[in-house]
KELO-338329 format. One line per 3 residues: their letters; for each residue x, y, z of C-alpha. Coordinates in nm, 3 decimals. Layout:
KELO-338329
A) X/Y/Z | ...
//
This chain:
KELO-338329
MLA) 1.278/8.383/-2.206 | 1.235/8.094/-2.446 | 1.477/8.229/-2.706
QAE) 1.761/8.246/-2.452 | 1.726/7.887/-2.329 | 1.957/7.612/-2.454
QVI) 1.701/7.340/-2.384 | 1.327/7.349/-2.332 | 1.088/7.079/-2.217
FVD) 0.718/7.125/-2.282 | 0.475/6.909/-2.086 | 0.116/6.866/-2.198
AEL) -0.182/6.642/-2.139 | -0.289/6.432/-2.434 | -0.596/6.219/-2.485
ATE) -0.513/5.862/-2.390 | -0.577/5.600/-2.653 | -0.836/5.334/-2.569
SAA) -0.570/5.068/-2.527 | -0.366/5.292/-2.296 | -0.668/5.404/-2.095
DPS) -0.806/5.052/-2.061 | -0.507/4.816/-2.082 | -0.538/4.441/-2.099
PEA) -0.545/4.258/-1.765 | -0.178/4.160/-1.811 | -0.064/4.516/-1.878
SPT) -0.003/4.775/-1.612 | -0.149/5.123/-1.676 | 0.206/5.251/-1.648
DRA) 0.318/5.050/-1.953 | 0.215/5.323/-2.198 | 0.203/5.631/-1.982
LTV) 0.449/5.887/-2.122 | 0.528/5.985/-2.479 | 0.843/6.178/-2.564
RSL) 0.886/6.373/-2.886 | 1.186/6.569/-3.006 | 1.085/6.901/-3.160
TTQ) 1.259/7.087/-3.439 | 1.249/7.455/-3.521 | 1.192/7.578/-3.873
LPA) 1.112/7.929/-3.981 | 0.739/7.977/-4.027 | 0.608/8.071/-4.368
SPN) 0.442/8.373/-4.209 | 0.430/8.500/-3.852 | 0.071/8.610/-3.915
GFD) -0.043/8.253/-3.856 | 0.046/8.261/-3.486 | -0.255/8.256/-3.253
PHR) -0.170/8.287/-2.881 | -0.495/8.113/-2.790 | -0.414/7.811/-3.004
SSP) -0.039/7.792/-2.987 | 0.167/7.475/-2.994 | 0.521/7.412/-2.868
EGL) 0.639/7.414/-3.231 | 0.460/7.745/-3.287 | 0.627/7.899/-2.983
LQL) 0.968/7.784/-3.107 | 0.896/7.932/-3.450 | 0.785/8.258/-3.291
AVH) 1.112/8.275/-3.093 | 1.308/8.232/-3.417 | 1.098/8.495/-3.592
LYD) 1.128/8.752/-3.312 | 1.480/8.685/-3.183 | 1.651/8.481/-3.458
RAP) 1.710/8.211/-3.201 | 1.540/7.919/-3.032 | 1.662/7.648/-2.795
STA) 1.893/7.398/-2.963 | 1.709/7.112/-2.793 | 1.333/7.094/-2.744
WLL) 1.115/6.812/-2.616 | 0.743/6.757/-2.580 | 0.633/6.518/-2.307
GIP) 0.278/6.391/-2.347 | 0.103/6.277/-2.032 | -0.206/6.071/-2.115
AVD) -0.537/6.186/-1.972 | -0.870/6.010/-1.977 | -1.103/6.279/-1.842
FGF) -1.048/6.652/-1.884 | -1.327/6.755/-1.643 | -1.265/6.982/-1.346
GDP) -1.240/6.827/-1.003 | -1.207/6.469/-1.118 | -0.928/6.266/-0.960
LSP) -0.638/6.177/-1.186 | -0.662/5.839/-1.357 | -0.396/5.574/-1.284
ITQ) -0.242/5.622/-1.630 | -0.222/6.000/-1.577 | -0.062/5.953/-1.235
AGI) 0.190/5.713/-1.389 | 0.261/5.960/-1.670 | 0.332/6.240/-1.423
VQA) 0.579/6.022/-1.230 | 0.750/5.916/-1.554 | 0.764/6.277/-1.679
LDW) 0.928/6.394/-1.356 | 1.180/6.109/-1.378 | 1.252/6.189/-1.743
IKH) 1.303/6.559/-1.665 | 1.535/6.479/-1.373 | 1.746/6.257/-1.600
QVI) 1.760/6.529/-1.868 | 1.879/6.787/-1.616 | 2.131/6.553/-1.451
EPN) 2.249/6.390/-1.776 | 2.200/6.664/-2.038 | 2.387/6.474/-2.313
RSP) 2.143/6.185/-2.298 | 1.929/6.189/-2.611 | 1.613/5.982/-2.588
TRE) 1.464/6.045/-2.929 | 1.191/5.789/-2.940 | 0.843/5.903/-3.017
TPC) 0.694/5.600/-2.853 | 0.576/5.563/-2.495 | 0.843/5.586/-2.231
TN) 0.865/5.281/-2.005 | 1.061/5.381/-1.696
//
């Protein structure tokens, strides 16, 4: 259950920017693959605004606080860039790179839990 966890890591696809999806010839598609954001939990103004079909990581954290008076003390959102959201399409190089970087980031968080990468800029592992 989310409210019982000490740390939570959300992973989501995000629309790649043009520069990230089509990098310059000198840049590797892995240069801007993963974004990492630290999330905070604040009490919502009203729990009536929660929509399970349009929830966000922040909304889930707020719901945990509202229902259980507790949320994880540490929460992260990893954004993996995606170029095409169609079914059956192969993953783009930048998405593949983002997945690898996300797995590496998660492994480091689990192995070194006191590490605090707080940047909201792309991760360059």
